[in-house]
BAFILO-637624 format. One record per residue (C-alpha): residue number from 0; residue in three letters; x negated, y negated, z. Coordinates in steps of 0.05 Angstrom, whole numbers. Layout:
<pts>
<n:NUM, res:ALA, c1:X, c2:Y, c3:Z>
...
</pts>
This chain:
<pts>
<n:0, res:MET, c1:-968, c2:-622, c3:548>
<n:1, res:ILE, c1:-978, c2:-547, c3:533>
<n:2, res:SER, c1:-1049, c2:-522, c3:542>
<n:3, res:ASP, c1:-1083, c2:-472, c3:496>
<n:4, res:ASP, c1:-1077, c2:-420, c3:551>
<n:5, res:ASP, c1:-1002, c2:-432, c3:554>
<n:6, res:LYS, c1:-997, c2:-427, c3:478>
<n:7, res:THR, c1:-1035, c2:-361, c3:480>
<n:8, res:SER, c1:-989, c2:-336, c3:534>
<n:9, res:VAL, c1:-927, c2:-356, c3:496>
<n:10, res:THR, c1:-953, c2:-323, c3:433>
<n:11, res:ALA, c1:-968, c2:-259, c3:470>
<n:12, res:ASP, c1:-900, c2:-260, c3:502>
<n:13, res:ASP, c1:-867, c2:-271, c3:434>
<n:14, res:LEU, c1:-907, c2:-213, c3:404>
<n:15, res:GLN, c1:-887, c2:-169, c3:462>
<n:16, res:VAL, c1:-813, c2:-187, c3:453>
<n:17, res:SER, c1:-818, c2:-177, c3:378>
<n:18, res:SER, c1:-851, c2:-109, c3:387>
<n:19, res:SER, c1:-798, c2:-89, c3:438>
<n:20, res:GLN, c1:-742, c2:-109, c3:390>
<n:21, res:SER, c1:-774, c2:-71, c3:333>
<n:22, res:SER, c1:-780, c2:-9, c3:377>
<n:23, res:ALA, c1:-708, c2:-15, c3:399>
<n:24, res:LEU, c1:-685, c2:-24, c3:327>
<n:25, res:GLN, c1:-725, c2:37, c3:306>
<n:26, res:ARG, c1:-694, c2:79, c3:361>
<n:27, res:LEU, c1:-626, c2:53, c3:339>
<n:28, res:ARG, c1:-639, c2:74, c3:268>
<n:29, res:ASP, c1:-661, c2:143, c3:291>
<n:30, res:ARG, c1:-595, c2:152, c3:329>
<n:31, res:THR, c1:-545, c2:133, c3:275>
<n:32, res:ASP, c1:-505, c2:196, c3:292>
<n:33, res:GLU, c1:-483, c2:164, c3:357>
<n:34, res:LEU, c1:-460, c2:101, c3:321>
<n:35, res:GLU, c1:-424, c2:143, c3:270>
<n:36, res:LEU, c1:-385, c2:179, c3:324>
<n:37, res:ILE, c1:-367, c2:114, c3:359>
<n:38, res:ILE, c1:-343, c2:80, c3:296>
<n:39, res:SER, c1:-304, c2:141, c3:272>
<n:40, res:SER, c1:-269, c2:150, c3:339>
<n:41, res:LEU, c1:-250, c2:77, c3:345>
<n:42, res:THR, c1:-224, c2:68, c3:275>
<n:43, res:ILE, c1:-183, c2:132, c3:264>
<n:44, res:PHE, c1:-125, c2:109, c3:307>
<n:45, res:ALA, c1:-125, c2:39, c3:278>
<n:46, res:LEU, c1:-127, c2:65, c3:206>
<n:47, res:PHE, c1:-67, c2:110, c3:216>
<n:48, res:THR, c1:-25, c2:56, c3:250>
<n:49, res:LEU, c1:-44, c2:-4, c3:206>
<n:50, res:PRO, c1:0, c2:13, c3:145>
<n:51, res:GLY, c1:63, c2:18, c3:188>
<n:52, res:TRP, c1:50, c2:-49, c3:220>
<n:53, res:LEU, c1:38, c2:-80, c3:151>
<n:54, res:PHE, c1:102, c2:-50, c3:123>
<n:55, res:ASP, c1:143, c2:-78, c3:182>
<n:56, res:SER, c1:112, c2:-147, c3:175>
<n:57, res:PHE, c1:124, c2:-148, c3:100>
<n:58, res:SER, c1:197, c2:-126, c3:107>
<n:59, res:ASN, c1:210, c2:-183, c3:156>
<n:60, res:ILE, c1:193, c2:-236, c3:105>
<n:61, res:TYR, c1:209, c2:-199, c3:40>
<n:62, res:THR, c1:273, c2:-239, c3:25>
<n:63, res:HIS, c1:234, c2:-304, c3:33>
<n:64, res:LEU, c1:181, c2:-289, c3:-20>
<n:65, res:SER, c1:172, c2:-315, c3:-91>
<n:66, res:ASP, c1:152, c2:-272, c3:-151>
<n:67, res:GLY, c1:78, c2:-283, c3:-141>
<n:68, res:LEU, c1:80, c2:-270, c3:-67>
<n:69, res:VAL, c1:120, c2:-205, c3:-76>
<n:70, res:VAL, c1:68, c2:-180, c3:-126>
<n:71, res:ALA, c1:11, c2:-201, c3:-80>
<n:72, res:GLY, c1:43, c2:-169, c3:-20>
<n:73, res:THR, c1:60, c2:-105, c3:-56>
<n:74, res:ILE, c1:-11, c2:-97, c3:-84>
<n:75, res:SER, c1:-43, c2:-114, c3:-18>
<n:76, res:ILE, c1:-1, c2:-67, c3:24>
<n:77, res:THR, c1:-6, c2:-10, c3:-27>
<n:78, res:LEU, c1:-82, c2:-17, c3:-30>
<n:79, res:ILE, c1:-92, c2:-25, c3:45>
<n:80, res:ALA, c1:-46, c2:34, c3:60>
<n:81, res:GLY, c1:-84, c2:78, c3:11>
<n:82, res:VAL, c1:-151, c2:56, c3:38>
<n:83, res:SER, c1:-128, c2:67, c3:110>
<n:84, res:TYR, c1:-101, c2:137, c3:100>
<n:85, res:VAL, c1:-159, c2:160, c3:56>
<n:86, res:LEU, c1:-211, c2:131, c3:103>
<n:87, res:ALA, c1:-176, c2:160, c3:164>
<n:88, res:THR, c1:-177, c2:228, c3:131>
<n:89, res:CYS, c1:-252, c2:220, c3:115>
<n:90, res:PHE, c1:-266, c2:198, c3:187>
<n:91, res:VAL, c1:-229, c2:260, c3:213>
<n:92, res:MET, c1:-272, c2:303, c3:168>
<n:93, res:HIS, c1:-334, c2:265, c3:192>
<n:94, res:LEU, c1:-315, c2:276, c3:265>
<n:95, res:MET, c1:-305, c2:350, c3:252>
<n:96, res:ALA, c1:-373, c2:355, c3:219>
<n:97, res:ARG, c1:-407, c2:317, c3:275>
<n:98, res:ALA, c1:-372, c2:359, c3:328>
<n:99, res:TYR, c1:-396, c2:422, c3:293>
<n:100, res:TRP, c1:-466, c2:392, c3:289>
<n:101, res:VAL, c1:-466, c2:376, c3:364>
<n:102, res:GLY, c1:-443, c2:447, c3:379>
<n:103, res:LEU, c1:-499, c2:476, c3:336>
<n:104, res:ILE, c1:-551, c2:434, c3:372>
<n:105, res:GLY, c1:-525, c2:457, c3:439>
<n:106, res:LEU, c1:-526, c2:529, c3:415>
<n:107, res:ARG, c1:-597, c2:520, c3:388>
<n:108, res:THR, c1:-619, c2:493, c3:455>
<n:109, res:ALA, c1:-587, c2:550, c3:495>
<n:110, res:PHE, c1:-609, c2:605, c3:447>
<n:111, res:PRO, c1:-671, c2:582, c3:409>
<n:112, res:GLU, c1:-681, c2:651, c3:377>
<n:113, res:GLY, c1:-614, c2:648, c3:342>
<n:114, res:ILE, c1:-576, c2:712, c3:327>
<n:115, res:ASN, c1:-600, c2:774, c3:364>
<n:116, res:TRP, c1:-588, c2:826, c3:311>
<n:117, res:GLY, c1:-604, c2:881, c3:360>
<n:118, res:LYS, c1:-542, c2:867, c3:399>
<n:119, res:THR, c1:-486, c2:861, c3:348>
<n:120, res:PRO, c1:-435, c2:915, c3:366>
<n:121, res:GLY, c1:-383, c2:931, c3:314>
<n:122, res:ILE, c1:-427, c2:912, c3:255>
<n:123, res:GLY, c1:-455, c2:969, c3:214>
<n:124, res:PRO, c1:-523, c2:971, c3:180>
<n:125, res:VAL, c1:-496, c2:954, c3:111>
<n:126, res:THR, c1:-456, c2:894, c3:135>
<n:127, res:LYS, c1:-514, c2:872, c3:179>
<n:128, res:LYS, c1:-561, c2:873, c3:119>
<n:129, res:ARG, c1:-511, c2:831, c3:79>
<n:130, res:TYR, c1:-504, c2:781, c3:136>
<n:131, res:LYS, c1:-579, c2:773, c3:140>
<n:132, res:GLU, c1:-581, c2:758, c3:66>
<n:133, res:VAL, c1:-523, c2:709, c3:67>
<n:134, res:LEU, c1:-526, c2:672, c3:134>
<n:135, res:LEU, c1:-574, c2:615, c3:146>
<n:136, res:ASP, c1:-614, c2:603, c3:209>
<n:137, res:LEU, c1:-591, c2:551, c3:260>
<n:138, res:ASP, c1:-643, c2:499, c3:241>
<n:139, res:THR, c1:-622, c2:500, c3:168>
<n:140, res:VAL, c1:-548, c2:496, c3:185>
<n:141, res:ILE, c1:-561, c2:438, c3:234>
<n:142, res:GLN, c1:-600, c2:401, c3:181>
<n:143, res:ARG, c1:-547, c2:411, c3:127>
<n:144, res:THR, c1:-490, c2:392, c3:173>
<n:145, res:ASP, c1:-526, c2:329, c3:194>
<n:146, res:ARG, c1:-538, c2:311, c3:121>
<n:147, res:LEU, c1:-465, c2:324, c3:104>
<n:148, res:ALA, c1:-439, c2:280, c3:161>
<n:149, res:SER, c1:-487, c2:223, c3:144>
<n:150, res:SER, c1:-471, c2:227, c3:70>
<n:151, res:LEU, c1:-396, c2:228, c3:84>
<n:152, res:PHE, c1:-402, c2:166, c3:128>
<n:153, res:ALA, c1:-439, c2:130, c3:72>
<n:154, res:VAL, c1:-387, c2:151, c3:20>
<n:155, res:ILE, c1:-332, c2:122, c3:64>
<n:156, res:SER, c1:-364, c2:53, c3:60>
<n:157, res:LEU, c1:-376, c2:61, c3:-14>
<n:158, res:ILE, c1:-303, c2:78, c3:-29>
<n:159, res:THR, c1:-278, c2:22, c3:15>
<n:160, res:LEU, c1:-320, c2:-32, c3:-18>
<n:161, res:SER, c1:-302, c2:-7, c3:-88>
<n:162, res:ALA, c1:-227, c2:-4, c3:-75>
<n:163, res:LEU, c1:-222, c2:-71, c3:-39>
<n:164, res:TRP, c1:-263, c2:-107, c3:-92>
<n:165, res:ILE, c1:-222, c2:-78, c3:-149>
<n:166, res:GLY, c1:-158, c2:-94, c3:-110>
<n:167, res:ILE, c1:-177, c2:-167, c3:-103>
<n:168, res:ILE, c1:-189, c2:-172, c3:-178>
<n:169, res:MET, c1:-122, c2:-138, c3:-192>
<n:170, res:LEU, c1:-85, c2:-183, c3:-142>
<n:171, res:ILE, c1:-111, c2:-248, c3:-172>
<n:172, res:THR, c1:-99, c2:-227, c3:-244>
<n:173, res:LEU, c1:-29, c2:-201, c3:-233>
<n:174, res:VAL, c1:-6, c2:-260, c3:-191>
<n:175, res:ILE, c1:-29, c2:-308, c3:-246>
<n:176, res:ALA, c1:5, c2:-266, c3:-298>
<n:177, res:VAL, c1:71, c2:-265, c3:-259>
<n:178, res:GLN, c1:70, c2:-341, c3:-251>
<n:179, res:ILE, c1:61, c2:-350, c3:-325>
<n:180, res:GLY, c1:110, c2:-296, c3:-346>
<n:181, res:ALA, c1:166, c2:-321, c3:-300>
<n:182, res:ARG, c1:165, c2:-389, c3:-336>
<n:183, res:PHE, c1:185, c2:-355, c3:-401>
<n:184, res:GLY, c1:231, c2:-301, c3:-373>
<n:185, res:LEU, c1:179, c2:-247, c3:-388>
<n:186, res:THR, c1:155, c2:-226, c3:-319>
<n:187, res:ASN, c1:150, c2:-152, c3:-332>
<n:188, res:ALA, c1:118, c2:-163, c3:-400>
<n:189, res:ALA, c1:65, c2:-207, c3:-368>
<n:190, res:ILE, c1:51, c2:-154, c3:-315>
<n:191, res:GLY, c1:43, c2:-102, c3:-370>
<n:192, res:ILE, c1:-5, c2:-145, c3:-410>
<n:193, res:ALA, c1:-45, c2:-162, c3:-348>
<n:194, res:THR, c1:-49, c2:-88, c3:-329>
<n:195, res:ALA, c1:-75, c2:-69, c3:-397>
<n:196, res:PHE, c1:-126, c2:-125, c3:-392>
<n:197, res:LEU, c1:-148, c2:-101, c3:-324>
<n:198, res:LEU, c1:-158, c2:-30, c3:-349>
<n:199, res:ALA, c1:-200, c2:-56, c3:-406>
<n:200, res:VAL, c1:-243, c2:-99, c3:-360>
<n:201, res:LEU, c1:-251, c2:-46, c3:-307>
<n:202, res:ALA, c1:-266, c2:13, c3:-353>
<n:203, res:GLY, c1:-295, c2:-21, c3:-415>
<n:204, res:PRO, c1:-363, c2:-49, c3:-393>
<n:205, res:PRO, c1:-384, c2:12, c3:-352>
<n:206, res:LEU, c1:-366, c2:60, c3:-408>
<n:207, res:LEU, c1:-400, c2:18, c3:-461>
<n:208, res:LEU, c1:-461, c2:11, c3:-416>
<n:209, res:TRP, c1:-465, c2:86, c3:-407>
<n:210, res:LEU, c1:-457, c2:98, c3:-481>
<n:211, res:MET, c1:-506, c2:46, c3:-505>
<n:212, res:ASP, c1:-560, c2:55, c3:-452>
<n:213, res:ALA, c1:-555, c2:124, c3:-421>
<n:214, res:GLN, c1:-539, c2:158, c3:-487>
<n:215, res:LEU, c1:-564, c2:118, c3:-547>
<n:216, res:ALA, c1:-625, c2:84, c3:-516>
<n:217, res:ALA, c1:-646, c2:149, c3:-483>
<n:218, res:ARG, c1:-641, c2:189, c3:-548>
<n:219, res:PHE, c1:-669, c2:135, c3:-594>
<n:220, res:PRO, c1:-728, c2:100, c3:-560>
<n:221, res:SER, c1:-736, c2:52, c3:-618>
<n:222, res:LEU, c1:-673, c2:16, c3:-596>
<n:223, res:GLN, c1:-708, c2:-5, c3:-532>
<n:224, res:LYS, c1:-752, c2:-51, c3:-574>
<n:225, res:SER, c1:-694, c2:-86, c3:-607>
<n:226, res:ARG, c1:-679, c2:-154, c3:-577>
<n:227, res:VAL, c1:-607, c2:-153, c3:-599>
<n:228, res:PHE, c1:-595, c2:-84, c3:-570>
<n:229, res:VAL, c1:-629, c2:-100, c3:-504>
<n:230, res:GLY, c1:-592, c2:-166, c3:-498>
<n:231, res:PHE, c1:-526, c2:-132, c3:-510>
<n:232, res:VAL, c1:-541, c2:-79, c3:-458>
<n:233, res:ARG, c1:-560, c2:-133, c3:-407>
<n:234, res:LEU, c1:-495, c2:-170, c3:-422>
<n:235, res:LEU, c1:-456, c2:-106, c3:-409>
<n:236, res:GLY, c1:-495, c2:-97, c3:-344>
<n:237, res:ARG, c1:-476, c2:-167, c3:-321>
<n:238, res:LEU, c1:-403, c2:-155, c3:-339>
<n:239, res:ALA, c1:-403, c2:-90, c3:-301>
<n:240, res:GLY, c1:-437, c2:-125, c3:-243>
<n:241, res:PHE, c1:-380, c2:-175, c3:-240>
<n:242, res:VAL, c1:-328, c2:-121, c3:-240>
<n:243, res:TYR, c1:-364, c2:-79, c3:-187>
<n:244, res:PRO, c1:-407, c2:-110, c3:-131>
<n:245, res:GLN, c1:-471, c2:-75, c3:-150>
<n:246, res:ARG, c1:-515, c2:-102, c3:-94>
<n:247, res:LEU, c1:-467, c2:-72, c3:-43>
<n:248, res:ILE, c1:-448, c2:-8, c3:-79>
<n:249, res:LEU, c1:-509, c2:14, c3:-119>
<n:250, res:PRO, c1:-559, c2:24, c3:-60>
<n:251, res:VAL, c1:-511, c2:74, c3:-29>
<n:252, res:GLN, c1:-487, c2:104, c3:-95>
<n:253, res:LEU, c1:-555, c2:114, c3:-127>
<n:254, res:THR, c1:-586, c2:142, c3:-62>
<n:255, res:LEU, c1:-532, c2:194, c3:-55>
<n:256, res:GLN, c1:-526, c2:208, c3:-129>
<n:257, res:SER, c1:-601, c2:219, c3:-138>
<n:258, res:ASN, c1:-607, c2:265, c3:-77>
<n:259, res:ILE, c1:-547, c2:310, c3:-89>
<n:260, res:ARG, c1:-512, c2:336, c3:-150>
<n:261, res:PRO, c1:-498, c2:274, c3:-193>
<n:262, res:VAL, c1:-437, c2:302, c3:-229>
<n:263, res:VAL, c1:-405, c2:327, c3:-164>
<n:264, res:PHE, c1:-418, c2:260, c3:-131>
<n:265, res:TYR, c1:-388, c2:221, c3:-189>
<n:266, res:LEU, c1:-326, c2:265, c3:-190>
<n:267, res:ALA, c1:-318, c2:257, c3:-115>
<n:268, res:LEU, c1:-324, c2:182, c3:-121>
<n:269, res:VAL, c1:-272, c2:178, c3:-176>
<n:270, res:PHE, c1:-227, c2:225, c3:-137>
<n:271, res:GLY, c1:-234, c2:182, c3:-74>
<n:272, res:VAL, c1:-215, c2:117, c3:-110>
<n:273, res:THR, c1:-158, c2:151, c3:-147>
<n:274, res:SER, c1:-132, c2:180, c3:-82>
<n:275, res:ILE, c1:-128, c2:110, c3:-52>
<n:276, res:VAL, c1:-83, c2:87, c3:-109>
<n:277, res:VAL, c1:-40, c2:149, c3:-108>
<n:278, res:VAL, c1:-32, c2:153, c3:-33>
<n:279, res:GLY, c1:-18, c2:78, c3:-28>
<n:280, res:ASN, c1:37, c2:82, c3:-81>
<n:281, res:VAL, c1:69, c2:144, c3:-51>
<n:282, res:GLN, c1:70, c2:112, c3:18>
<n:283, res:PHE, c1:100, c2:47, c3:-10>
<n:284, res:LEU, c1:155, c2:86, c3:-46>
<n:285, res:ALA, c1:169, c2:129, c3:15>
<n:286, res:TRP, c1:174, c2:66, c3:58>
<n:287, res:GLY, c1:230, c2:36, c3:16>
<n:288, res:SER, c1:266, c2:99, c3:-7>
<n:289, res:PHE, c1:312, c2:148, c3:26>
<n:290, res:SER, c1:270, c2:207, c3:4>
<n:291, res:LEU, c1:217, c2:227, c3:-47>
<n:292, res:SER, c1:245, c2:298, c3:-48>
<n:293, res:GLY, c1:275, c2:322, c3:-113>
<n:294, res:GLU, c1:321, c2:372, c3:-77>
<n:295, res:PHE, c1:381, c2:326, c3:-72>
<n:296, res:THR, c1:408, c2:352, c3:-138>
<n:297, res:TYR, c1:482, c2:348, c3:-124>
<n:298, res:LEU, c1:479, c2:282, c3:-86>
<n:299, res:ASP, c1:424, c2:242, c3:-118>
<n:300, res:THR, c1:411, c2:167, c3:-113>
<n:301, res:THR, c1:458, c2:148, c3:-169>
<n:302, res:THR, c1:516, c2:189, c3:-140>
<n:303, res:SER, c1:506, c2:165, c3:-68>
<n:304, res:SER, c1:502, c2:92, c3:-90>
<n:305, res:THR, c1:578, c2:90, c3:-101>
<n:306, res:GLY, c1:596, c2:114, c3:-32>
<n:307, res:PHE, c1:581, c2:101, c3:41>
<n:308, res:ARG, c1:512, c2:68, c3:53>
<n:309, res:SER, c1:487, c2:48, c3:121>
<n:310, res:THR, c1:457, c2:-16, c3:94>
<n:311, res:TYR, c1:527, c2:-46, c3:89>
<n:312, res:TYR, c1:539, c2:-43, c3:164>
<n:313, res:GLU, c1:505, c2:-86, c3:217>
<n:314, res:ASP, c1:510, c2:-32, c3:270>
<n:315, res:MET, c1:473, c2:19, c3:227>
<n:316, res:ILE, c1:416, c2:-21, c3:197>
<n:317, res:SER, c1:348, c2:12, c3:198>
<n:318, res:PRO, c1:279, c2:-20, c3:186>
<n:319, res:LYS, c1:282, c2:2, c3:113>
<n:320, res:ASP, c1:346, c2:-38, c3:102>
<n:321, res:ARG, c1:309, c2:-103, c3:114>
<n:322, res:LEU, c1:285, c2:-99, c3:42>
<n:323, res:ARG, c1:356, c2:-98, c3:15>
<n:324, res:ALA, c1:391, c2:-164, c3:9>
<n:325, res:TRP, c1:459, c2:-131, c3:4>
<n:326, res:PRO, c1:527, c2:-155, c3:30>
<n:327, res:ARG, c1:540, c2:-133, c3:102>
<n:328, res:ILE, c1:598, c2:-126, c3:149>
<n:329, res:ASP, c1:597, c2:-113, c3:223>
<n:330, res:SER, c1:620, c2:-40, c3:225>
<n:331, res:PHE, c1:651, c2:17, c3:185>
<n:332, res:SER, c1:710, c2:23, c3:233>
<n:333, res:GLN, c1:757, c2:-37, c3:233>
<n:334, res:LYS, c1:814, c2:-48, c3:282>
<n:335, res:GLY, c1:827, c2:-122, c3:275>
<n:336, res:SER, c1:862, c2:-165, c3:223>
<n:337, res:PHE, c1:799, c2:-186, c3:186>
<n:338, res:VAL, c1:727, c2:-165, c3:170>
<n:339, res:THR, c1:667, c2:-212, c3:175>
<n:340, res:LEU, c1:626, c2:-209, c3:111>
<n:341, res:PHE, c1:555, c2:-236, c3:103>
<n:342, res:LEU, c1:528, c2:-249, c3:33>
<n:343, res:PRO, c1:452, c2:-255, c3:34>
<n:344, res:TYR, c1:416, c2:-307, c3:-8>
<n:345, res:GLN, c1:351, c2:-279, c3:-36>
<n:346, res:PRO, c1:309, c2:-330, c3:-76>
<n:347, res:LEU, c1:273, c2:-276, c3:-114>
<n:348, res:ARG, c1:339, c2:-249, c3:-141>
<n:349, res:ASP, c1:384, c2:-310, c3:-142>
<n:350, res:ASN, c1:343, c2:-372, c3:-159>
<n:351, res:MET, c1:333, c2:-358, c3:-233>
<n:352, res:MET, c1:407, c2:-342, c3:-242>
<n:353, res:LEU, c1:428, c2:-404, c3:-203>
<n:354, res:ASP, c1:381, c2:-449, c3:-242>
<n:355, res:ALA, c1:412, c2:-424, c3:-307>
<n:356, res:GLN, c1:484, c2:-432, c3:-283>
<n:357, res:CYS, c1:478, c2:-497, c3:-245>
<n:358, res:PRO, c1:423, c2:-540, c3:-277>
<n:359, res:ASP, c1:456, c2:-604, c3:-254>
<n:360, res:ALA, c1:467, c2:-585, c3:-181>
<n:361, res:GLU, c1:431, c2:-638, c3:-140>
<n:362, res:ASP, c1:465, c2:-651, c3:-73>
<n:363, res:SER, c1:474, c2:-598, c3:-20>
<n:364, res:GLU, c1:549, c2:-588, c3:-31>
<n:365, res:ASP, c1:539, c2:-574, c3:-105>
<n:366, res:ARG, c1:485, c2:-524, c3:-89>
<n:367, res:VAL, c1:528, c2:-488, c3:-39>
<n:368, res:ASN, c1:586, c2:-486, c3:-88>
<n:369, res:CYS, c1:539, c2:-458, c3:-140>
<n:370, res:LEU, c1:519, c2:-404, c3:-91>
<n:371, res:ARG, c1:592, c2:-389, c3:-76>
<n:372, res:ASN, c1:606, c2:-380, c3:-150>
<n:373, res:LEU, c1:551, c2:-327, c3:-153>
<n:374, res:TRP, c1:596, c2:-280, c3:-112>
<n:375, res:SER, c1:665, c2:-251, c3:-118>
<n:376, res:VAL, c1:700, c2:-213, c3:-61>
<n:377, res:SER, c1:764, c2:-172, c3:-63>
<n:378, res:ILE, c1:799, c2:-116, c3:-25>
<n:379, res:GLY, c1:849, c2:-74, c3:-63>
<n:380, res:ASP, c1:882, c2:-121, c3:-112>
<n:381, res:LYS, c1:873, c2:-183, c3:-68>
<n:382, res:LEU, c1:820, c2:-233, c3:-86>
<n:383, res:VAL, c1:787, c2:-270, c3:-28>
<n:384, res:SER, c1:776, c2:-344, c3:-36>
<n:385, res:MET, c1:702, c2:-361, c3:-36>
<n:386, res:SER, c1:716, c2:-433, c3:-16>
<n:387, res:THR, c1:725, c2:-410, c3:56>
<n:388, res:PHE, c1:655, c2:-381, c3:60>
<n:389, res:LYS, c1:606, c2:-422, c3:101>
<n:390, res:THR, c1:530, c2:-426, c3:100>
<n:391, res:ALA, c1:496, c2:-381, c3:150>
<n:392, res:GLU, c1:426, c2:-372, c3:178>
<n:393, res:ARG, c1:412, c2:-304, c3:209>
<n:394, res:MET, c1:348, c2:-306, c3:251>
<n:395, res:ASP, c1:361, c2:-234, c3:274>
<n:396, res:ILE, c1:349, c2:-208, c3:203>
<n:397, res:GLN, c1:310, c2:-267, c3:176>
<n:398, res:MET, c1:361, c2:-283, c3:122>
<n:399, res:ARG, c1:404, c2:-341, c3:99>
<n:400, res:GLY, c1:468, c2:-337, c3:59>
<n:401, res:LEU, c1:543, c2:-344, c3:62>
<n:402, res:ILE, c1:590, c2:-317, c3:115>
<n:403, res:GLY, c1:666, c2:-310, c3:112>
<n:404, res:ILE, c1:724, c2:-265, c3:130>
<n:405, res:VAL, c1:762, c2:-214, c3:89>
<n:406, res:PRO, c1:836, c2:-209, c3:112>
<n:407, res:LEU, c1:863, c2:-139, c3:125>
<n:408, res:THR, c1:935, c2:-159, c3:132>
<n:409, res:GLY, c1:983, c2:-115, c3:94>
<n:410, res:LEU, c1:936, c2:-56, c3:90>
<n:411, res:SER, c1:957, c2:13, c3:111>
<n:412, res:PRO, c1:912, c2:52, c3:158>
<n:413, res:GLY, c1:859, c2:93, c3:122>
<n:414, res:ILE, c1:796, c2:82, c3:81>
<n:415, res:HIS, c1:792, c2:21, c3:36>
<n:416, res:ASP, c1:737, c2:-10, c3:-6>
<n:417, res:ILE, c1:715, c2:-82, c3:-2>
<n:418, res:SER, c1:690, c2:-99, c3:-72>
<n:419, res:VAL, c1:634, c2:-151, c3:-75>
<n:420, res:VAL, c1:608, c2:-172, c3:-143>
<n:421, res:TRP, c1:543, c2:-210, c3:-154>
<n:422, res:ASN, c1:548, c2:-257, c3:-214>
<n:423, res:PRO, c1:620, c2:-239, c3:-233>
<n:424, res:SER, c1:621, c2:-288, c3:-292>
<n:425, res:ALA, c1:569, c2:-248, c3:-330>
<n:426, res:SER, c1:586, c2:-203, c3:-388>
<n:427, res:THR, c1:549, c2:-145, c3:-420>
<n:428, res:GLU, c1:535, c2:-188, c3:-482>
<n:429, res:ASP, c1:498, c2:-242, c3:-442>
<n:430, res:GLU, c1:423, c2:-245, c3:-451>
<n:431, res:LEU, c1:382, c2:-229, c3:-389>
<n:432, res:VAL, c1:351, c2:-290, c3:-357>
<n:433, res:ASP, c1:287, c2:-250, c3:-344>
<n:434, res:ASP, c1:263, c2:-181, c3:-365>
<n:435, res:ARG, c1:255, c2:-162, c3:-292>
<n:436, res:TYR, c1:331, c2:-157, c3:-288>
<n:437, res:THR, c1:363, c2:-92, c3:-312>
<n:438, res:GLU, c1:434, c2:-120, c3:-312>
<n:439, res:ASN, c1:468, c2:-187, c3:-307>
<n:440, res:SER, c1:517, c2:-166, c3:-253>
<n:441, res:SER, c1:519, c2:-119, c3:-193>
<n:442, res:THR, c1:579, c2:-90, c3:-156>
<n:443, res:TYR, c1:578, c2:-67, c3:-84>
<n:444, res:ALA, c1:635, c2:-23, c3:-59>
<n:445, res:ILE, c1:636, c2:-26, c3:18>
<n:446, res:PRO, c1:681, c2:28, c3:49>
<n:447, res:ILE, c1:717, c2:12, c3:114>
<n:448, res:ALA, c1:760, c2:56, c3:159>
<n:449, res:PHE, c1:821, c2:13, c3:178>
<n:450, res:ALA, c1:852, c2:38, c3:243>
<n:451, res:PRO, c1:890, c2:-20, c3:276>
<n:452, res:ASP, c1:904, c2:-19, c3:351>
<n:453, res:TYR, c1:978, c2:-33, c3:340>
<n:454, res:GLU, c1:1027, c2:21, c3:318>
<n:455, res:LEU, c1:1058, c2:15, c3:249>
<n:456, res:PRO, c1:1132, c2:33, c3:239>
<n:457, res:LEU, c1:1145, c2:100, c3:207>
<n:458, res:GLN, c1:1176, c2:96, c3:138>
<n:459, res:GLY, c1:1245, c2:128, c3:128>
<n:460, res:ILE, c1:1263, c2:135, c3:202>
<n:461, res:LYS, c1:1319, c2:94, c3:232>
</pts>
């Protein structure tokens, strides 16, 4: 049994603990600058390295993905990369502002009187007068710098929440659209319709709410008494609340917007969200492309696609080449009597074509033969039999496909092209199986330098 004295003691102890916790929490709230510095320092490195890790992980499984998963992965990586780089830049700016603020506090402590205008050699009376009119005292600069750093830290969280929430809505909508469009061979058309729908949903309710409430209701007070008008405005508010998480965003947004210049804040917010999309897309394109520079005028992508490309050779493959399910041989230089050729099988590229060409393929042998018929290999005027190609599983590059040999017998030393055609039975008049294809057939010309170890007889010498 607990006596009344014990109950009183427990209650007093609880009150003391609660009071101590409240005091600690209050001290913590008063020292948010220290938490800001800790969070900024810890997250900058992670934010700059996260996109690279995501790109590498995505490239390892890219050839395994379906239409919906490719769209989901592309949107996710683009969004996360944009958020990471924009936030890392903001955190760097925040650290610089906080470092400047710390330096000002130290300066204020060491020299509480501020600038000693009586000891400023090299500054004339006219310039000194102008400096006194323009420069602020240390206390004001400290206060404004502290306000800038705290506001910037809050804006970081606001931009992050807005971008991630919008990204989730985009991801779900586009994945559903791709799944529906792929069934009718209209994948790109479905993506276009879904994108237009997203723009209408994301921009429509906020713009209508601003027009109906902030403009019409503010200028015509009589509309505020109309049930229909008020009900419509409330409906728009609910739609906007679904698109944007208002309980998470509005406390920060309205606090900052009402205490600084509203137009400047709004433009900065729009610029931040737009920067995430732009930076993410640029990084995604740079990750899978040779270069984003427009200076390769005389040797552009179209011209270089018909020549030597490192993706064709196993001993030259780079991390970027993991996205390309192209035919591959072991090396550019060949000294033996044959070349080993690997033909990757990519479900995203091949399945729809195989389903159209082999609708009755049921057992494994029929499926493999169907896959063989999707390729044609030749060197010079010699056609290589596809029946000799075997199934292959490459754990080193996370691909499956066919592997076979291309004979080099009868070739003279020098440079030759191995011609590999994907879907050789197609013609230019055939209808595309899906609008995501730009052509029914693709040709890969793989150069090799044939230099056999044995010496060939010289022609015309006896």
